[in-house]
Every structure is written in C-alpha cells, then in structure tokens.
C-alpha positions as CSV (number, residue, x, y, z in Angstrom):
1,M,21.6,8.6,-17.4
2,T,20.2,6.0,-19.9
3,A,17.1,7.3,-21.7
4,P,13.9,5.8,-20.4
5,V,11.9,3.2,-22.2
6,V,8.5,4.9,-23.0
7,I,5.4,2.8,-22.7
8,L,2.1,4.2,-24.0
9,Q,-1.1,3.0,-22.3
10,R,-4.7,4.0,-22.2
11,R,-4.1,5.2,-18.7
12,A,-1.0,5.6,-16.5
13,E,-1.4,6.3,-12.8
14,L,-0.7,4.7,-9.5
15,V,-3.5,2.8,-7.7
16,D,-3.4,1.3,-4.2
17,P,-1.7,-2.0,-4.5
18,H,-4.2,-3.6,-2.1
19,D,-7.3,-2.7,-4.0
20,C,-8.5,-5.4,-6.3
21,T,-7.9,-4.7,-10.0
22,D,-7.7,-6.8,-13.1
23,A,-6.9,-3.7,-15.2
24,A,-3.8,-4.5,-17.2
25,D,-2.6,-0.9,-17.3
26,D,-2.5,-0.7,-13.5
27,L,-1.0,-4.1,-13.1
28,S,1.8,-3.5,-15.6
29,I,3.0,-0.6,-13.4
30,L,2.5,-2.3,-10.0
31,S,4.2,-5.6,-11.1
32,A,7.4,-3.7,-12.2
33,A,7.9,-2.3,-8.7
34,L,6.2,-4.9,-6.4
35,E,6.2,-8.6,-6.0
36,T,3.9,-11.2,-4.6
37,L,4.3,-14.5,-2.7
38,V,3.4,-16.4,-5.9
39,R,2.9,-15.5,-9.6
40,R,1.0,-17.1,-12.4
41,V,2.7,-18.7,-15.4
42,G,0.1,-20.1,-17.8
43,S,-2.6,-21.7,-15.7
44,D,-0.1,-22.7,-13.0
45,V,1.1,-20.8,-9.9
46,V,4.8,-20.7,-9.2
47,P,7.1,-19.2,-6.5
48,Q,8.0,-15.5,-6.3
49,L,8.8,-14.2,-2.8
50,A,7.7,-17.5,-1.4
51,E,10.3,-20.2,-2.1
52,R,7.9,-23.1,-1.4
53,W,4.7,-23.9,0.3
54,T,2.5,-26.7,1.6
55,V,-1.2,-27.1,2.3
56,S,-2.9,-29.4,4.7
57,D,-5.2,-32.2,3.5
58,D,-8.2,-30.2,4.6
59,A,-7.1,-27.2,2.6
60,C,-7.3,-24.9,5.6
61,R,-3.7,-24.6,6.8
62,W,-1.0,-23.1,4.5
63,A,2.7,-22.9,5.3
64,F,5.0,-20.7,3.2
65,V,8.8,-20.4,3.4
66,L,10.1,-17.1,2.0
67,R,13.2,-16.6,0.0
68,A,16.2,-15.7,2.2
69,G,18.0,-12.4,1.9
70,V,15.3,-10.4,0.1
71,L,15.2,-6.7,1.0
72,F,12.7,-4.0,0.3
73,H,14.0,-1.0,-1.6
74,D,14.3,0.9,1.7
75,G,16.7,-1.7,3.0
76,T,14.4,-3.4,5.4
77,P,14.0,-7.2,5.3
78,C,11.2,-8.8,3.4
79,D,10.5,-11.4,6.1
80,A,7.4,-13.2,7.2
81,P,6.2,-10.5,9.7
82,A,6.5,-7.9,6.9
83,V,4.5,-10.1,4.5
84,A,1.9,-10.6,7.2
85,Q,1.3,-6.8,7.5
86,S,0.6,-6.5,3.8
87,L,-1.8,-9.5,3.8
88,R,-3.7,-8.0,6.8
89,R,-3.9,-4.6,5.0
90,M,-5.1,-6.4,1.9
91,A,-7.9,-8.0,3.9
92,R,-9.1,-4.8,5.6
93,E,-12.8,-3.9,5.0
94,D,-11.7,-0.6,3.4
95,K,-9.3,-2.3,0.9
96,G,-9.8,-4.6,-2.0
97,Y,-12.1,-2.1,-3.7
98,T,-12.7,-2.7,-7.4
99,L,-15.1,-0.9,-9.7
100,G,-18.4,-1.3,-7.8
101,A,-17.3,-4.0,-5.4
102,P,-15.8,-3.3,-2.0
103,A,-13.6,-5.6,0.2
104,V,-13.0,-8.3,-2.5
105,W,-10.1,-9.8,-0.6
106,R,-11.8,-9.7,2.8
107,Q,-14.1,-12.5,1.9
108,Y,-11.0,-14.8,1.5
109,L,-8.6,-13.5,4.1
110,G,-10.9,-11.7,6.6
111,T,-11.1,-14.5,9.1
112,A,-7.6,-16.0,8.5
113,E,-5.2,-16.4,11.3
114,I,-1.7,-15.3,10.1
115,H,1.4,-16.3,12.1
116,A,4.8,-15.1,11.1
117,Q,8.3,-15.7,12.4
118,G,11.5,-15.3,10.5
119,L,10.9,-16.7,7.0
120,D,8.0,-18.9,8.0
121,L,4.5,-17.7,7.3
122,Q,1.4,-19.7,8.3
123,I,-2.1,-18.9,7.2
124,T,-5.0,-20.8,8.8
125,L,-8.3,-20.3,7.1
126,G,-11.7,-20.5,8.7
127,E,-12.9,-22.8,5.9
128,P,-11.2,-24.9,3.2
129,M,-9.8,-22.9,0.2
130,A,-7.5,-25.0,-2.0
131,D,-7.2,-22.0,-4.4
132,L,-5.7,-19.6,-1.8
133,V,-2.7,-19.1,-4.0
134,D,-5.0,-17.8,-6.8
135,V,-5.9,-15.0,-4.4
136,L,-2.3,-14.4,-3.4
137,V,-1.2,-13.9,-7.0
138,Q,-2.5,-10.3,-6.5
139,G,-1.3,-9.9,-2.9
140,F,1.4,-7.3,-3.5
141,I,3.9,-7.2,-0.6
142,L,5.1,-3.8,0.5
143,S,7.5,-2.5,3.2
144,P,5.7,-2.0,6.5
145,A,7.3,1.4,6.7
146,C,5.3,2.8,3.7
147,L,1.9,1.5,4.7
148,E,0.8,4.5,6.8
149,R,1.7,6.9,4.0
150,L,-0.3,4.7,1.5
151,D,-3.3,5.0,3.9
152,D,-2.8,8.8,3.7
153,G,-3.1,8.6,-0.1
154,E,0.6,9.0,-0.9
155,L,0.7,6.3,-3.5
156,D,4.1,7.3,-4.8
157,A,5.5,6.2,-1.4
158,M,5.0,2.5,-2.2
159,V,8.1,0.5,-1.5
160,G,8.4,-3.1,-2.8
161,T,11.0,-5.6,-3.8
162,G,10.6,-5.6,-7.6
163,P,13.2,-4.6,-10.2
164,Y,12.0,-1.0,-10.2
165,R,11.0,1.7,-7.7
166,V,8.6,4.6,-8.2
167,E,10.5,7.8,-9.0
168,T,7.6,10.2,-9.8
169,A,3.9,10.0,-10.5
170,S,1.9,12.8,-12.0
171,P,-1.5,12.8,-13.8
172,G,-1.1,10.7,-16.9
173,E,2.6,9.7,-16.3
174,V,4.5,7.3,-13.9
175,Q,8.2,7.2,-13.9
176,L,10.1,4.2,-12.5
177,T,13.8,3.9,-12.0
178,P,15.9,0.7,-11.4
179,A,15.8,-0.3,-7.8
180,A,19.5,-1.3,-7.7
181,S,22.0,1.4,-8.4
182,S,24.2,-1.2,-10.1
183,S,21.5,-2.4,-12.4
184,N,21.8,-2.1,-16.1
185,L,18.0,-1.7,-16.5
186,P,16.8,1.5,-18.2
187,P,14.3,3.7,-16.5
188,L,10.6,3.3,-17.5
189,T,8.1,6.0,-18.4
190,F,4.5,4.9,-18.5
191,R,2.5,7.6,-20.3
192,A,-1.2,7.9,-20.8
193,M,-2.6,8.4,-24.3
194,P,-6.3,7.6,-24.2
195,D,-6.9,7.2,-27.9
196,A,-5.7,3.9,-29.4
197,E,-5.0,5.3,-32.8
198,D,-2.9,8.0,-31.3
199,R,-0.9,5.4,-29.5
200,A,-0.4,3.5,-32.7
201,N,0.7,6.6,-34.6
202,A,3.1,7.6,-31.8
203,L,4.7,4.2,-31.9
204,R,5.1,4.3,-35.7
205,A,6.6,7.8,-35.4
206,G,9.3,6.6,-33.0
207,Q,7.9,8.5,-30.1
208,A,7.6,5.4,-27.9
209,H,9.1,2.0,-27.5
210,V,5.9,0.2,-26.6
211,A,2.2,0.8,-27.1
212,T,-0.6,-1.3,-25.6
213,N,-4.3,-1.9,-26.4
214,L,-3.9,-1.0,-30.1
215,P,-6.8,-1.4,-32.6
216,F,-6.9,-4.9,-34.0
217,A,-7.0,-3.5,-37.5
218,S,-4.0,-1.3,-37.0
219,Q,-1.2,-1.7,-39.6
220,L,1.9,-0.9,-37.6
221,G,4.3,-1.0,-40.5
222,P,8.0,-1.8,-40.8
223,G,10.2,-1.5,-37.7
224,V,7.4,-2.4,-35.3
225,T,6.6,-5.9,-33.9
226,R,2.9,-6.7,-33.5
227,V,2.1,-9.0,-30.6
228,E,-1.4,-10.5,-30.4
229,S,-2.6,-12.2,-27.1
230,L,-5.8,-13.7,-26.0
231,N,-7.3,-11.4,-23.3
232,P,-8.8,-13.7,-20.6
233,V,-11.4,-11.1,-19.8
234,A,-14.8,-12.4,-20.9
235,I,-17.3,-10.1,-22.6
236,I,-20.7,-11.3,-21.5
237,F,-24.4,-10.4,-21.0
238,L,-25.4,-11.0,-17.4
239,M,-28.9,-12.6,-17.2
240,N,-31.2,-11.5,-14.3
241,A,-32.1,-14.7,-12.5
242,V,-33.3,-12.7,-9.4
243,K,-36.6,-11.7,-11.0
244,G,-38.2,-11.6,-14.4
245,P,-38.5,-14.1,-17.3
246,L,-34.8,-15.2,-17.1
247,T,-35.3,-16.9,-13.8
248,D,-36.5,-19.8,-16.1
249,S,-33.4,-21.8,-17.1
250,R,-35.1,-22.8,-20.3
251,L,-35.2,-19.2,-21.5
252,R,-31.5,-18.6,-20.5
253,R,-30.6,-21.7,-22.5
254,A,-32.7,-20.6,-25.5
255,L,-30.8,-17.2,-25.6
256,D,-27.5,-19.1,-25.5
257,L,-28.5,-21.4,-28.2
258,A,-29.5,-18.5,-30.5
259,L,-26.0,-17.0,-30.5
260,D,-23.7,-17.0,-33.4
261,R,-20.5,-16.0,-31.6
262,E,-18.4,-16.1,-34.7
263,A,-20.6,-13.5,-36.4
264,L,-20.3,-11.3,-33.3
265,V,-16.5,-11.5,-33.5
266,R,-16.6,-10.7,-37.2
267,D,-19.3,-7.9,-37.2
268,V,-18.6,-6.2,-33.8
269,M,-14.9,-6.9,-33.2
270,E,-13.7,-7.0,-36.9
271,G,-12.1,-10.3,-36.1
272,G,-10.3,-9.1,-33.0
273,A,-11.6,-11.6,-30.5
274,H,-12.0,-15.4,-30.0
275,P,-15.5,-16.8,-29.5
276,L,-16.1,-17.9,-25.9
277,Y,-18.1,-21.1,-25.4
278,G,-17.8,-21.5,-21.7
279,F,-17.9,-19.4,-18.5
280,V,-14.2,-18.9,-18.4
281,S,-11.5,-18.5,-21.1
282,P,-9.4,-21.4,-22.5
283,V,-6.4,-20.2,-20.5
284,H,-8.3,-20.5,-17.1
285,F,-7.4,-23.3,-14.8
286,G,-9.9,-26.2,-15.3
287,A,-11.4,-24.9,-18.5
288,E,-12.4,-27.4,-21.2
289,P,-10.7,-27.0,-24.6
290,A,-12.6,-24.6,-26.7
291,V,-15.1,-26.4,-29.0
292,A,-17.3,-24.4,-31.2
293,R,-21.1,-24.7,-30.5
294,P,-23.1,-23.5,-33.6
295,A,-26.3,-21.7,-33.0
296,D,-29.4,-24.0,-32.8
297,R,-32.3,-21.6,-33.3
298,D,-34.9,-24.4,-33.8
299,L,-34.2,-25.8,-30.3
300,A,-34.1,-22.2,-29.0
301,R,-37.6,-21.6,-30.3
302,R,-38.9,-24.9,-28.8
303,L,-37.5,-23.9,-25.4
304,L,-39.2,-20.5,-25.7
305,A,-42.5,-22.2,-26.4
306,E,-42.0,-24.6,-23.5
307,A,-41.4,-21.7,-21.2
308,G,-44.7,-20.1,-22.2
309,H,-43.5,-17.7,-24.9
310,P,-44.5,-19.3,-28.3
311,D,-44.9,-15.9,-29.9
312,G,-41.6,-14.5,-28.5
313,L,-41.1,-11.9,-25.8
314,T,-39.4,-8.6,-25.1
315,L,-36.4,-8.4,-22.8
316,G,-35.0,-5.3,-21.1
317,V,-31.3,-4.6,-21.5
318,S,-29.0,-2.4,-19.4
319,C,-26.1,-1.2,-21.6
320,P,-23.2,1.0,-20.6
321,T,-21.7,3.3,-23.3
322,R,-18.1,2.1,-22.5
323,L,-16.3,-0.7,-20.8
324,P,-16.6,-2.5,-23.0
325,D,-16.2,0.3,-25.5
326,E,-18.1,-1.7,-28.1
327,A,-21.1,-2.2,-25.8
328,V,-23.6,-0.2,-27.9
329,R,-22.9,-1.9,-31.2
330,L,-22.6,-5.3,-29.5
331,T,-26.1,-4.8,-28.1
332,A,-27.4,-3.9,-31.5
333,A,-25.8,-7.0,-33.0
334,L,-27.3,-9.2,-30.3
335,A,-30.7,-7.7,-30.9
336,D,-30.5,-8.7,-34.5
337,Q,-29.5,-12.3,-33.7
338,L,-32.2,-12.7,-31.0
339,S,-34.9,-11.3,-33.3
340,R,-34.5,-14.5,-35.3
341,I,-36.1,-16.5,-32.5
342,G,-38.7,-13.9,-31.7
343,V,-37.0,-12.0,-28.9
344,T,-37.0,-8.2,-29.0
345,L,-34.6,-6.1,-26.9
346,D,-35.6,-2.8,-25.2
347,V,-32.4,-1.1,-24.3
348,T,-31.6,1.5,-21.6
349,Y,-28.2,3.2,-22.0
350,H,-25.9,4.3,-19.1
351,E,-23.3,7.0,-19.5
352,D,-21.8,6.8,-15.9
353,R,-19.8,3.5,-15.9
354,E,-19.1,3.5,-12.2
355,A,-22.7,4.2,-11.3
356,Y,-23.6,1.4,-13.7
357,A,-21.3,-1.0,-11.9
358,H,-22.9,-0.2,-8.6
359,Q,-26.4,-0.8,-10.1
360,V,-25.2,-4.2,-11.2
361,R,-23.8,-5.0,-7.8
362,R,-27.1,-4.0,-6.2
363,K,-28.9,-6.4,-8.7
364,E,-30.7,-3.4,-10.3
365,I,-30.3,-4.6,-13.8
366,R,-33.0,-5.3,-16.4
367,D,-33.3,-8.8,-17.9
368,L,-29.8,-8.5,-19.5
369,A,-26.8,-6.4,-18.7
370,V,-23.7,-5.9,-20.8
371,F,-20.7,-6.6,-18.6
372,D,-17.4,-8.5,-18.4
373,S,-15.8,-11.1,-16.2
374,S,-12.2,-10.4,-15.5
375,P,-10.6,-12.6,-12.8
376,L,-8.1,-15.1,-14.2
377,S,-8.9,-17.3,-11.2
378,T,-11.6,-19.9,-12.0
379,Y,-12.3,-20.2,-8.3
380,R,-12.9,-16.5,-7.9
381,V,-15.3,-16.5,-10.8
382,L,-17.3,-19.4,-9.3
383,V,-17.4,-17.9,-5.8
384,E,-17.9,-14.2,-6.6
385,K,-20.3,-14.6,-9.5
386,L,-22.1,-17.9,-9.4
387,D,-22.5,-19.2,-5.9
388,A,-26.0,-18.4,-4.6
389,R,-24.9,-19.0,-1.0
390,V,-22.3,-16.2,-1.2
391,E,-24.5,-13.7,-3.2
392,G,-21.3,-11.9,-4.3
393,S,-21.1,-8.5,-5.9
394,W,-21.6,-9.8,-9.5
395,W,-24.0,-12.6,-8.7
396,E,-27.4,-12.0,-10.4
397,G,-29.6,-14.7,-8.8
398,Y,-28.2,-17.8,-10.5
399,H,-28.5,-21.0,-8.6
400,N,-27.4,-24.4,-9.6
401,A,-27.0,-27.0,-6.9
402,E,-24.7,-29.2,-8.9
403,V,-22.3,-26.3,-9.6
404,E,-22.4,-25.4,-5.9
405,A,-21.5,-28.9,-4.9
406,L,-18.6,-28.9,-7.3
407,I,-17.4,-25.5,-5.8
408,D,-17.4,-27.2,-2.4
409,A,-15.5,-30.2,-3.7
410,G,-12.9,-27.9,-5.3
411,R,-12.5,-25.9,-2.0
412,R,-11.6,-29.1,-0.2
413,C,-9.3,-30.6,-2.8
414,P,-5.6,-29.6,-2.5
415,D,-4.6,-31.9,-5.3
416,R,-4.3,-29.6,-8.3
417,E,-4.9,-32.2,-11.0
418,K,-8.0,-33.5,-9.3
419,R,-9.3,-30.0,-8.6
420,A,-8.9,-29.2,-12.3
421,A,-11.1,-32.2,-13.1
422,I,-13.7,-30.9,-10.7
423,Y,-13.7,-27.5,-12.4
424,R,-14.0,-29.1,-15.8
425,R,-17.2,-30.8,-14.5
426,A,-18.5,-27.4,-13.4
427,Y,-17.6,-26.0,-16.9
428,R,-19.8,-28.6,-18.5
429,A,-22.7,-28.1,-16.1
430,L,-22.6,-24.3,-16.8
431,Q,-22.9,-24.9,-20.5
432,S,-26.1,-26.9,-20.0
433,D,-27.5,-24.2,-17.6
434,P,-25.9,-21.0,-18.6
435,P,-25.8,-18.1,-16.0
436,W,-24.7,-15.6,-18.6
437,L,-24.5,-15.1,-22.4
438,T,-20.7,-15.7,-22.9
439,L,-19.7,-14.0,-26.1
440,Y,-15.9,-13.6,-26.7
441,N,-12.4,-12.9,-25.3
442,P,-10.9,-9.9,-27.0
443,V,-7.5,-10.1,-28.6
444,R,-5.0,-7.7,-27.0
445,V,-2.6,-6.1,-29.5
446,V,0.7,-4.6,-28.3
447,G,3.3,-2.9,-30.5
448,L,7.0,-3.0,-29.8
449,A,9.6,-0.9,-31.6
450,G,12.1,-3.2,-33.4
451,D,12.1,-6.8,-34.4
452,H,11.1,-9.1,-31.5
453,P,9.5,-12.2,-33.1
454,H,9.6,-14.3,-30.0
455,Y,8.1,-11.9,-27.5
456,A,4.7,-12.8,-26.0
457,L,2.5,-11.6,-23.1
458,G,1.7,-13.9,-20.3
459,S,-1.6,-15.7,-19.9
460,D,-3.0,-12.7,-18.0
461,A,-2.2,-10.4,-21.1
462,V,-0.5,-7.9,-18.7
463,L,2.6,-6.3,-20.0
464,D,5.7,-7.4,-18.0
465,A,7.7,-4.3,-18.4
466,A,10.9,-5.7,-16.8
467,G,10.7,-8.6,-19.3
468,L,10.5,-6.4,-22.4
469,P,13.3,-7.1,-24.9
470,M,14.6,-3.5,-24.9
471,V,14.6,-3.6,-21.0
472,A,15.9,-7.1,-20.3
473,H,18.5,-6.9,-23.0
474,G,19.2,-3.2,-22.8
C-alpha cells in the first residue's frame, strides 16, 4: 500500500459534521471525506453536490438541482431525499453546537420546509435569506444510513461523498483512505502535535509532509515550502453595550480611535498578522478594501470628555488565557495604548476557555472581553453578532438602526452584486459606530515538504488535503 501523507495539526480528531465549527483543524479532516451542496471559492459560492440553483425574487424559495450519479461511499445514491435528511439533522435543536453557542444552524433552517424528489431539492424559508448558500457551505451531506450511528456518538461511522473515507480514528490521530479502490490518491494521516515548534521541527526532520499553524517566525529551511495565508478570523475586543460606560457610542468610538493596530501587529504578533480596520476581513463578501486608519488620540480624548470622562476612566476587561493564545500579552499591549488617552484597564483572567465562552454568550462580560469572530459569512456575522433584534449568542448589546435596516435590505436582495453594495454600506456604518475593537487577522503559516511555489490555501485558510501537491499529483 502507498505510504500515507502525514499532516501535523494542533489537534486531530473527528467532530460531528453537523455541529457548527470554524476550526480549520476540524474542517480539514471533514472536507476530505464529506461534501456540501456548495463550496466557497474566494468570496463567491460555487457548485459542489448541487449542479445549479435558483432563488425567488423574495429570497424565500430556493431550488437546487443535484449532480446526477453521485453515490455515497456505502453505495447508496446521494439524491435529494438523502440531502434533505442531512439538512434536517443539521437544523435540529441539539445540533449546530459550537463553543458556547447551541443550535447555530437552527436559527436559519429551523422553520424551513424542505421538499425533495429525485435530484430536485426545494427549500422554502419562513423569511427572506438571500445568503442561504453561505450557511449551506458548512452543510455537510452524509448517507442517511450512518446518521443513527452518529447520534450514538460513533463519529468514525460517517459516510460521505468526498475523495476519502474514514478508516480509523483514535485520540490524536485520524486516518483516511481513498474512497475509490481504483484511486491513485495516497492515504492521509492527520496527527495531533499540540506544540507549534514541535510541528515545525518534525517537518524539518522529514517526519511529516505537512504541518499547519506554524509560528510566524519559524525558519523552515531548505526542502520545505512556507505558505502564508490571511486567516479571516478576526481578533477583537467585544465591548459591553448592554450595561456600563460602553453603552455610550462616543466612548466606543474613542477607544477605536486610540488604537495603533500596526503596533499591535508588530509588538504582539511579531508581524504575523494584518491590521483589521473593519468588522470583517478583506476577503469577506461585501468588505471594503483595507485602508489604514491611523490613531487619532486627540479626537479620542475629546470624545471621552464629551461623554463625561475628561479625566479618563477605568474599564474592566475579561481575558481568557488562550484562544487567542496571545490574549494576555495582547491585553497588556492594549492597556498601554489606551493609557495614552487616560483609560486604565482592570483585568480579570479566565483559565477555562469553554466556561469563558458561555459567560460571553450569557452577556456576563466586563466592559471589554478578548474574543474572536470566525464566520467567513458576512451575513452570519451581522445576524449572530450585531442584530439587536436577534440577540444572538455573541451579541453584546450593540444597536444601530441603520445597520439593522441594511441587514434587512440584504436579506431581501437575491442579486449578489447589489447585496455586496448593501454590505459595504454596513461596513462603513460600523466604522463610524464600532461594536467591537477590531484588531487584526492572523497570518496562517503552513509548511509543505518539497518545492511547491504555487500552492496556496483558500480564502477560509483551511487546508484542502485532497488538493495538496503530494496528494493530487502523487
């Protein structure tokens, strides 16, 4: 048998495909074995299991035509009734769980009527949602025959239509084999190695073919290709607009104006990030081109005074000790910057990251909270984090009537170009009235054994294992 291609990641385990995750380590494994109706290329959404689709003028009725002849790895047809079962499971109240937030997908698909016959799939939504395909990008389709076993916790029983199938899964290692016996693809071994320097050393020593999430400062040496990609995950400080001083938009804007993002990238990330000037990354649909906004501390001080704090104020900060792993030193750097406008930070540290996420979801944060924003869907960010009418898991009291009107306009606009223009207007509005302190997008570094100068990750910064040069080309 051909030797496996070994891929080192921070973690390597199977997760339920219908739980919501933006974790690149999980998605790299799932996307090798499973497919979705549509997939993201750049900021566009293109066909995968769906050959084509249409949407009604009111953005409520969607009709998908599936590719003919597709079979699950168990030999059963991947037809519309099979797809419907996966979508209904995805929308269950006990599914769609991500760190701290249950039933993510239910808010989008929970009231949908799904009709399936042959290769025709129709989804009728209870309200307009022109960005439904942004949700379906993560709607993994599985054979109906394996769903009951998945519900019983047998995650290695997942059966999809991707180029690989799950062979074995043990703590810290997942092995995939080619789905087709006639395939020339090599097997894949995803192996956990939590320490980033250890992953870099193992790659240099020839113990692996690929290593992900390497330190930005790593020197990988000869015989290894270094690939740098913008990670669309936004590192941010949430601002508590439910209660406390940051309910005043003037104070939120003052903090934003005080930031020197370039200095944070240099001092905290050692250059391994791109400054983030808007609420989503430059690769998000409808984002404005990145334009630097220098700190304006004089205006920040005037806004503090207008808000009743001419002599400065003290703000409480909730800070986890990991995720992001630089949270503690980032908070120290922010404290130094804000001290220049008379703002002092009083920091509370949290060791238990999952418990911290639940606190954030319950709006139990202090004035500021270190967090991230990970969906690559602009629509999801707007709905789940900024719409006061939804009060989503990561909404922290922000309300902006102009932004909410633009969200509604986007929901009802199936024309993609016009919808992008709507989201650009929201982008600008959120710069004038910031809901968070947006800081930077990290740079994701991946190392590949050999010389592969043209290899790049996709816009989601997730490793496409089947597309690796040593996999696709043997």
